[in-house]
LOBA-918259 format. One record per atom (N, C-alpha, C): x, y, z; residue in one letter. Coordinates in steps of 0.02 Angstrom, whole numbers, padded with zeros to 5 digits, always signed. Example, Ala and Ser with C-alpha at 12.3 -4.5 7.8 and 13.67 -1.06 7.14 Angstrom:
2
+00660-00284+00390A/+00615-00225+00390A/+00660-00165+00390A/+00642-00112+00354S/+00684-00053+00357S/+00645+00002+00394S/
# end
This chain:
282
+02732-04308-03160M/+02716-04287-03092M/+02708-04349-03048M/+02739-04350-02991T/+02735-04408-02946T/+02700-04390-02881T/+02668-04439-02853R/+02636-04428-02789R/+02683-04450-02733R/+02680-04413-02678D/+02719-04434-02620D/+02691-04498-02592D/+02735-04545-02577K/+02712-04607-02547K/+02693-04595-02474K/+02639-04628-02450P/+02622-04620-02380P/+02676-04647-02335P/+02684-04617-02277H/+02734-04640-02229H/+02716-04711-02207H/+02767-04756-02202P/+02752-04825-02184P/+02713-04833-02118P/+02722-04785-02073A/+02688-04790-02008A/+02617-04763-02009A/+02597-04732-02065Q/+02531-04700-02066Q/+02473-04747-02052Q/+02472-04808-02080P/+02417-04854-02064P/+02413-04871-01990P/+02470-04876-01957I/+02471-04890-01885I/+02442-04831-01847I/+02464-04771-01865K/+02439-04711-01833K/+02363-04706-01841K/+02340-04718-01903D/+02269-04713-01917D/+02229-04764-01877D/+02256-04825-01871A/+02220-04878-01835A/+02214-04860-01761A/+02268-04835-01731I/+02267-04817-01660I/+02218-04760-01649I/+02223-04708-01690A/+02179-04650-01682A/+02106-04670-01691A/+02092-04713-01740S/+02023-04734-01753S/+01993-04771-01693S/+02033-04815-01663R/+02008-04854-01606R/+01997-04810-01545R/+02041-04762-01535V/+02032-04717-01478V/+01971-04673-01488V/+01962-04648-01549V/+01903-04607-01564V/+01840-04647-01552V/+01840-04711-01570A/+01781-04754-01561A/+01765-04764-01487A/+01816-04763-01444L/+01804-04771-01372L/+01764-04713-01344L/+01775-04653-01371F/+01746-04593-01342F/+01687-04564-01382F/+01671-04594-01439N/+01616-04569-01480N/+01572-04627-01502N/+01508-04621-01490D/+01460-04673-01507D/+01441-04665-01581D/+01472-04705-01624R/+01461-04698-01696R/+01389-04717-01714R/+01358-04761-01673S/+01288-04780-01688S/+01241-04721-01681S/+01262-04669-01644R/+01222-04609-01635R/+01249-04551-01677R/+01295-04568-01721G/+01322-04517-01766G/+01372-04471-01733G/+01399-04490-01675E/+01446-04447-01640E/+01515-04449-01674E/+01548-04392-01675A/+01616-04385-01701A/+01653-04337-01655A/+01719-04337-01658P/+01756-04289-01616P/+01731-04218-01626P/+01730-04180-01571V/+01705-04111-01573V/+01758-04067-01607V/+01740-04032-01661P/+01788-03987-01694P/+01806-03929-01647P/+01868-03908-01649R/+01890-03853-01607R/+01869-03786-01639R/+01829-03750-01602R/+01805-03685-01627R/+01832-03629-01583R/+01858-03577-01612P/+01887-03522-01573P/+01835-03478-01539P/+01771-03487-01555D/+01718-03443-01529D/+01682-03474-01469D/+01716-03519-01433G/+01684-03552-01376G/+01695-03516-01311G/+01690-03552-01256L/+01697-03522-01189L/+01769-03504-01174L/+01817-03535-01207F/+01888-03525-01189F/+01930-03498-01247F/+01942-03539-01297G/+01982-03516-01354G/+02051-03547-01355G/+02084-03542-01413P/+02148-03577-01424P/+02204-03559-01376P/+02203-03500-01348R/+02257-03478-01304R/+02245-03496-01231R/+02190-03529-01217S/+02173-03546-01147S/+02213-03605-01122S/+02221-03609-01057V/+02253-03668-01026V/+02207-03728-01033V/+02142-03717-01029A/+02094-03773-01035A/+02102-03810-01101A/+02114-03773-01155W/+02125-03807-01220W/+02186-03853-01216W/+02238-03831-01182R/+02298-03873-01175R/+02283-03934-01133R/+02257-03923-01074V/+02248-03977-01026V/+02198-04030-01051V/+02143-04008-01081H/+02090-04054-01101H/+02103-04087-01169H/+02159-04071-01200G/+02172-04098-01267G/+02214-04161-01268G/+02233-04187-01210D/+02277-04245-01207D/+02237-04306-01184D/+02232-04356-01226V/+02189-04414-01213V/+02210-04450-01149V/+02274-04465-01141T/+02296-04506-01084T/+02286-04470-01018T/+02308-04407-01013S/+02301-04372-00949S/+02228-04360-00932S/+02186-04350-00982M/+02115-04341-00968M/+02083-04406-00945M/+02104-04462-00974M/+02079-04527-00952M/+02099-04541-00880M/+02163-04531-00864V/+02188-04543-00796V/+02155-04494-00747V/+02153-04430-00765G/+02122-04381-00722G/+02048-04393-00712G/+02014-04416-00766G/+01942-04430-00760G/+01927-04486-00712G/+01965-04541-00716I/+01953-04597-00670I/+01971-04576-00599I/+02025-04539-00592S/+02045-04516-00525S/+01991-04471-00494S/+01962-04428-00535S/+01910-04383-00508S/+01848-04423-00487S/+01830-04475-00525L/+01773-04516-00506L/+01785-04552-00440L/+01846-04575-00429L/+01862-04608-00366L/+01854-04560-00307L/+01874-04497-00317L/+01865-04447-00265L/+01791-04430-00256L/+01755-04421-00311Q/+01686-04400-00307Q/+01642-04451-00271Q/+01654-04515-00284M/+01610-04566-00254M/+01620-04575-00180M/+01672-04543-00151L/+01680-04545-00078L/+01630-04499-00044L/+01598-04455-00082H/+01546-04412-00052H/+01480-04450-00054H/+01448-04461+00004P/+01388-04502+00005P/+01332-04479-00042P/+01324-04413-00050A/+01270-04388-00092A/+01285-04398-00166A/+01349-04390-00186V/+01368-04404-00255V/+01358-04478-00270V/+01380-04519-00223L/+01372-04592-00232L/+01298-04610-00237L/+01257-04580-00195A/+01185-04595-00197A/+01153-04576-00263A/+01175-04520-00292G/+01148-04500-00356G/+01163-04551-00410G/+01225-04576-00409V/+01244-04629-00457V/+01206-04692-00443V/+01201-04711-00380W/+01169-04774-00360W/+01094-04774-00376W/+01062-04718-00362D/+00989-04716-00369D/+00965-04698-00439D/+01005-04662-00476H/+00979-04632-00538H/+01019-04648-00601H/+01069-04691-00596S/+01107-04707-00657S/+01106-04781-00671S/+01120-04798-00733N/+01123-04869-00752N/+01196-04891-00758N/+01236-04873-00707F/+01308-04886-00710F/+01323-04961-00717F/+01279-05004-00692R/+01292-05076-00696R/+01287-05102-00767R/+01246-05072-00808T/+01235-05097-00876T/+01261-05051-00931T/+01274-04988-00915D/+01295-04941-00967D/+01348-04893-00940D/+01397-04920-00906L/+01450-04877-00880L/+01488-04843-00936L/+01500-04880-00991H/+01536-04850-01047H/+01498-04790-01075H/+01432-04797-01081G/+01392-04742-01106G/+01396-04682-01061G/+01395-04694-00996R/+01400-04639-00948R/+01467-04603-00954R/+01521-04641-00960L/+01587-04611-00967L/+01593-04572-01033L/+01563-04600-01085R/+01564-04565-01150R/+01527-04498-01145R/+01470-04499-01113R/+01431-04437-01108R/+01469-04384-01068R/+01504-04405-01015T/+01544-04358-00976T/+01601-04330-01019T/+01635-04374-01056A/+01690-04351-01099A/+01664-04303-01152A/+01605-04316-01179R/+01577-04272-01230R/+01558-04205-01201R/+01532-04204-01140F/+01516-04141-01107F/+01579-04098-01101F/+01633-04129-01079I/+01696-04092-01071I/+01721-04067-01139I/+01716-04109-01190A/+01738-04088-01257A/+01696-04030-01283A/+01630-04034-01275L/+01587-03981-01301L/+01597-03915-01263L/+01603-03919-01197T/+01612-03857-01159T/+01681-03827-01169T/+01730-03869-01186T/+01798-03843-01197T/+01808-03818-01268T/+01788-03859-01317Y/+01806-03846-01387Y/+01747-03825-01431Y/+01686-03837-01409G/+01629-03819-01451G/+01618-03744-01453G/+01575-03723-01499G/+01556-03652-01502G/+01517-03632-01440G/+01511-03568-01428R/+01479-03543-01367R/+01408-03569-01361R/+01369-03568-01415E/+01300-03592-01411E/+01297-03666-01394E/+01342-03706-01424E/+01344-03778-01408E/+01361-03789-01335E/+01410-03753-01310A/+01432-03762-01241A/+01376-03743-01192A/+01344-03686-01203L/+01291-03665-01158L/+01231-03711-01161L/+01217-03739-01220A/+01160-03785-01227A/+01172-03849-01188A/+01233-03877-01192V/+01245-03939-01156V/+01247-03928-01081V/+01270-03869-01059I/+01268-03853-00988I/+01196-03850-00963I/+01153-03819-01003E/+01082-03814-00983E/+01049-03883-00981E/+01068-03927-01027R/+01041-03996-01025R/+01061-04032-00961R/+01123-04024-00942V/+01147-04057-00881V/+01113-04027-00820V/+01105-03961-00819R/+01070-03930-00763R/+00998-03957-00757R/+00965-03965-00813A/+00897-03992-00812A/+00895-04062-00784A/+00945-04102-00801I/+00949-04171-00774I/+00959-04168-00699I/+01005-04125-00676H/+01018-04119-00604H/+00955-04099-00565H/+00914-04057-00596D/+00853-04034-00562D/+00805-04091-00547D/+00811-04146-00585R/+00765-04202-00576R/+00794-04257-00532R/+00857-04249-00511V/+00891-04302-00473V/+00893-04284-00399V/+00866-04328-00359G/+00866-04319-00286G/+00842-04381-00252G/+00846-04381-00186G/+00824-04440-00149G/+00847-04436-00077G/+00856-04494-00047K/+00878-04497+00023K/+00938-04544+00028K/+00985-04525+00072L/+01041-04568+00087L/+01016-04626+00130L/+01056-04679+00137P/+01035-04736+00179P/+01014-04716+00250P/+01043-04661+00276D/+01024-04639+00344D/+00963-04593+00344D/+00933-04582+00285G/+00873-04541+00281G/+00885-04468+00264G/+00948-04448+00260T/+00964-04378+00243T/+00946-04364+00170T/+00907-04312+00157P/+00889-04296+00087P/+00949-04267+00049P/+00950-04279-00016Y/+01001-04249-00058Y/+00970-04227-00124Y/+01000-04177-00156Q/+00980-04153-00222Q/+01043-04144-00264Q/+01042-04168-00325A/+01101-04162-00368A/+01117-04090-00385A/+01067-04045-00381N/+01080-03975-00397N/+01102-03934-00336N/+01118-03968-00281D/+01145-03934-00222D/+01211-03900-00240D/+01217-03834-00232P/+01279-03799-00253P/+01342-03827-00221P/+01339-03847-00157A/+01398-03874-00124A/+01418-03941-00153A/+01368-03982-00170L/+01380-04047-00200L/+01412-04039-00269L/+01385-03992-00308L/+01413-03978-00374L/+01484-03950-00368L/+01497-03913-00315A/+01564-03886-00304A/+01614-03943-00292A/+01592-03995-00254W/+01637-04052-00242W/+01653-04088-00308W/+01603-04099-00349V/+01614-04131-00414V/+01661-04089-00457V/+01648-04024-00458H/+01688-03979-00500H/+01761-03977-00477H/+01773-03970-00412V/+01842-03961-00389V/+01881-04026-00394V/+01849-04083-00382T/+01886-04146-00389T/+01903-04160-00462T/+01858-04141-00507E/+01869-04151-00578E/+01927-04107-00603E/+01922-04042-00590T/+01974-03997-00615T/+02042-04012-00583T/+02042-04026-00518T/+02105-04042-00485T/+02137-04104-00515T/+02096-04155-00528S/+02122-04218-00555S/+02147-04210-00627S/+02110-04172-00668F/+02133-04161-00737F/+02200-04125-00737F/+02206-04074-00696L/+02268-04035-00694L/+02326-04077-00667L/+02312-04118-00616A/+02365-04160-00587A/+02391-04210-00638A/+02345-04240-00676A/+02366-04288-00728A/+02405-04254-00783A/+02384-04193-00802W/+02420-04155-00853W/+02491-04140-00830W/+02498-04120-00767R/+02565-04104-00741R/+02609-04166-00740R/+02581-04224-00723R/+02623-04284-00718R/+02642-04312-00786R/+02596-04311-00834Y/+02608-04347-00896Y/+02615-04303-00959Y/+02608-04238-00951A/+02613-04195-01010A/+02658-04134-00999A/+02646-04097-00945E/+02682-04034-00936E/+02702-04026-00862E/+02753-04063-00841P/+02774-04059-00770P/+02793-03988-00750P/+02818-03948-00797G/+02842-03881-00781G/+02790-03827-00789G/+02726-03844-00793I/+02675-03792-00801I/+02681-03742-00744I/+02678-03678-00761S/+02690-03626-00711S/+02632-03621-00662S/+02647-03592-00603R/+02594-03581-00554R/+02542-03534-00582R/+02563-03485-00621A/+02515-03438-00650A/+02467-03474-00696A/+02491-03521-00736D/+02448-03558-00781D/+02403-03607-00743D/+02428-03634-00689R/+02385-03678-00647R/+02327-03637-00619R/+02343-03579-00594D/+02290-03536-00567D/+02242-03514-00623D/+02270-03500-00682R/+02228-03478-00737R/+02180-03534-00759R/+02203-03596-00754Y/+02160-03653-00772Y/+02098-03654-00727Y/+02108-03648-00660F/+02051-03648-00615F/+02006-03587-00627F/+02036-03530-00641A/+01996-03470-00655A/+01954-03480-00717A/+01984-03510-00770E/+01946-03522-00831E/+01888-03570-00819E/+01900-03622-00779M/+01850-03674-00769M/+01791-03651-00726M/+01798-03593-00694T/+01740-03566-00658T/+01683-03551-00707T/+01700-03540-00771E/+01651-03526-00822E/+01601-03584-00828E/+01626-03646-00822V/+01582-03704-00826V/+01551-03719-00757V/+01593-03720-00705G/+01568-03738-00639G/+01513-03692-00614G/+01522-03627-00622A/+01472-03579-00599A/+01408-03585-00640A/+01414-03596-00705R/+01354-03603-00746R/+01315-03667-00729R/+01350-03718-00705L/+01316-03779-00683L/+01282-03770-00615L/+01301-03717-00579G/+01270-03704-00515G/+01314-03719-00455G/+01377-03735-00467A/+01423-03750-00412A/+01439-03686-00373A/+01444-03695-00307D/+01462-03638-00263D/+01484-03667-00196D/+01547-03651-00175P/+01595-03605-00207P/+01632-03638-00264P/+01659-03596-00308V/+01699-03620-00364V/+01769-03589-00357V/+01821-03631-00349P/+01889-03604-00337P/+01917-03569-00399P/+01949-03513-00388R/+01977-03474-00443R/+02053-03483-00449R/+02083-03521-00404D/+02155-03535-00410D/+02171-03601-00375D/+02233-03623-00381A/+02253-03688-00355A/+02247-03692-00279A/+02264-03637-00244A/+02261-03638-00171A/+02189-03645-00148A/+02143-03610-00180A/+02072-03615-00161A/+02045-03685-00175A/+02068-03716-00230A/+02046-03784-00245A/+02070-03833-00192A/+02132-03826-00171A/+02160-03870-00119A/+02122-03861-00053A/+02105-03799-00036R/+02068-03787+00026R/+01998-03818+00022R/+01966-03813-00035L/+01898-03840-00043L/+01898-03916-00035L/+01948-03949-00063I/+01953-04021-00055I/+01967-04039+00018I/+02012-04004+00049E/+02028-04018+00119E/+01966-04007+00163E/+01929-03954+00151D/+01869-03940+00191D/+01815-03993+00179D/+01814-04022+00118G/+01763-04071+00102G/+01775-04140+00130G/+01835-04152+00155R/+01852-04220+00179R/+01809-04244+00236R/+01786-04199+00278A/+01747-04219+00336A/+01682-04254+00317A/+01655-04240+00258A/+01591-04270+00237A/+01600-04336+00201A/+01661-04357+00189L/+01672-04416+00147L/+01665-04481+00186L/+01643-04533+00150R/+01633-04599+00180R/+01650-04652+00127R/+01664-04713+00151S/+01673-04769+00106S/+01637-04830+00136S/+01595-04862+00096D/+01557-04919+00121D/+01547-04970+00066D/+01502-05017+00076A/+01491-05071+00027A/+01468-05043-00040A/+01428-04991-00040R/+01404-04962-00103R/+01462-04928-00140R/+01506-04895-00103T/+01565-04865-00134T/+01606-04918-00169T/+01616-04974-00134R/+01657-05028-00162R/+01625-05058-00225R/+01559-05064-00225E/+01526-05092-00285E/+01532-05045-00345E/+01520-04981-00334V/+01525-04933-00390V/+01598-04932-00415V/+01645-04933-00368R/+01716-04933-00388R/+01732-04996-00429R/+01704-05053-00410R/+01717-05115-00447R/+01693-05109-00519R/+01634-05080-00529F/+01610-05071-00597F/+01653-05021-00635F/+01675-04968-00601L/+01717-04918-00633L/+01782-04948-00658L/+01810-04994-00619M/+01874-05023-00636M/+01871-05078-00688M/+01812-05099-00707Q/+01805-05149-00759Q/+01813-05116-00827Q/+01837-05154-00878P/+01841-05126-00946P/+01773-05101-00968P/+01769-05039-00989A/+01705-05009-01008A/+01683-05029-01077A/+01726-05063-01114S/+01709-05082-01182S/+01747-05145-01201S/+01719-05183-01248R/+01754-05242-01274R/+01795-05225-01336R/+01796-05162-01354A/+01833-05141-01413A/+01907-05154-01405A/+01943-05168-01461P/+02016-05177-01456P/+02049-05117-01422P/+02099-05131-01383L/+02136-05081-01345L/+02101-05059-01281L/+02035-05069-01275A/+01999-05043-01218A/+02024-05073-01153A/+02032-05140-01151G/+02053-05173-01089G/+02121-05149-01065G/+02174-05156-01107P/+02240-05133-01086P/+02243-05059-01069P/+02208-05018-01109L/+02207-04946-01096L/+02178-04931-01028L/+02120-04963-01013Q/+02088-04947-00949Q/+02126-04976-00890Q/+02156-05036-00899A/+02195-05065-00843A/+02252-05018-00823A/+02287-04993-00873L/+02342-04946-00859L/+02315-04881-00831L/+02260-04856-00861G/+02229-04795-00837G/+02205-04800-00765G/+02176-04858-00748N/+02153-04869-00679N/+02210-04864-00629N/+02265-04899-00644Q/+02322-04898-00597Q/+02353-04829-00592Q/+02357-04794-00649A/+02384-04726-00648A/+02339-04679-00609A/+02273-04691-00613A/+02225-04650-00576A/+02231-04662-00502A/+02240-04725-00482I/+02250-04741-00411I/+02313-04707-00386I/+02366-04709-00427D/+02429-04678-00409D/+02422-04602-00401D/+02375-04573-00440L/+02365-04501-00438L/+02325-04478-00376L/+02291-04525-00344Q/+02248-04508-00287Q/+02290-04482-00227Q/+02262-04436-00189P/+02294-04420-00125P/+02297-04482-00081P/+02348-04487-00038G/+02355-04546+00004G/+02294-04560+00046G/+02262-04508+00073W/+02204-04519+00116W/+02145-04549+00077W/+02139-04531+00012A/+02085-04558-00029A/+02098-04632-00045A/+02161-04649-00060R/+02177-04719-00072R/+02163-04761-00011R/+02179-04734+00048R/+02166-04772+00110R/+02092-04781+00120R/+02051-04731+00106M/+01979-04738+00114M/+01952-04792+00067M/+01980-04796+00007H/+01959-04847-00042H/+01989-04916-00027H/+02041-04917+00015G/+02075-04980+00027G/+02117-05002-00032G/+02143-04955-00070L/+02182-04969-00130L/+02257-04962-00115L/+02296-05007-00142S/+02368-05003-00131S/+02403-04967-00189S/+02462-04941-00174N/+02502-04906-00225N/+02575-04916-00207N/+02601-04977-00216P/+02669-04993-00193P/+02721-04945-00223P/+02765-04920-00181A/+02815-04872-00204A/+02861-04903-00256A/+02877-04968-00249L/+02923-04999-00296L/+02895-05003-00367L/+02829-05006-00372G/+02799-05012-00438G/+02784-04946-00473G/+02790-04890-00436R/+02770-04826-00464R/+02812-04804-00524R/+02879-04811-00521P/+02918-04790-00580P/+02898-04827-00644P/+02886-04892-00639V/+02867-04932-00698V/+02798-04910-00722V/+02751-04901-00675L/+02683-04880-00693L/+02684-04812-00728L/+02721-04764-00700R/+02722-04697-00728R/+02758-04696-00795R/+02810-04737-00802A/+02845-04741-00866A/+02799-04771-00919A/+02761-04823-00900G/+02715-04854-00948G/+02660-04807-00969G/+02633-04769-00921T/+02580-04721-00937T/+02607-04664-00981T/+02667-04642-00966L/+02698-04590-01008L/+02710-04616-01079L/+02731-04680-01084G/+02740-04710-01150G/+02675-04713-01189G/+02621-04731-01154L/+02555-04732-01187L/+02537-04662-01210L/+02548-04612-01167A/+02531-04543-01185A/+02570-04521-01247A/+02634-04538-01249Q/+02675-04517-01306Q/+02653-04553-01370Q/+02632-04616-01364T/+02609-04654-01422T/+02545-04623-01450T/+02498-04606-01405L/+02435-04577-01428L/+02445-04507-01458L/+02490-04468-01430R/+02505-04403-01459R/+02534-04411-01529R/+02578-04461-01537W/+02607-04475-01603W/+02552-04495-01652W/+02505-04537-01629A/+02452-04561-01674A/+02406-04505-01696A/+02394-04456-01652F/+02347-04402-01669F/+02383-04342-01700F/+02449-04343-01701R/+02485-04284-01727R/+02473-04276-01801R/
# end
């Protein structure tokens, strides 16, 4: 009886997968990838399982959503006043990624528990903007801005780098599914389809601002979040792809450029990264 020899590429695949897993899971705290359970908020046939299962598009969409979110003065103030983004940005990004993984793929009890933990944190976060206007992180309209920019960005990245031909019905179904998380977090209004999401973002533009604090938070966001191998190149490419994914008006508010001549190379490189990571995790 003979054993099958391992494929020559297997060590390479394992090394890539291991390093990516380490970026998103704090092994010192015993964290490991969240097992996919069919008894959660969505299930294997959901669009959310498809969209949230791709490392590259989620990374690009996540950075893009943060760039949009920080243009809201109250969201920015919550980060500025109550987070340790200057010293533990990687930890903050990991916790956000884990929240998404647990609410998407965890069992129903796990998902509801992590949502309640986040709600409890929001209840304790508040303060005043530089002009004296009070803000609360549990403000339903503020949570709606965070929710709609996040879901819109994840879906946009998925369309660009994974499934350009996703149907309009599935796009609408994705927003409808994600109301399960947004509404439980306290967001209101929560868009149930792509058109409603686009309207909510357009309506929210009037409240957006960009100033010195926005630029500082963005500077920290754009720095490598980890010294781990692959982290620097991965994030540099992810940052540029996220800027490319931004609406033109948001890039202008941030003062970020996106030269048309460089876009084909950037998108091809990001697609190549996505295909490599899919191969490594297959």
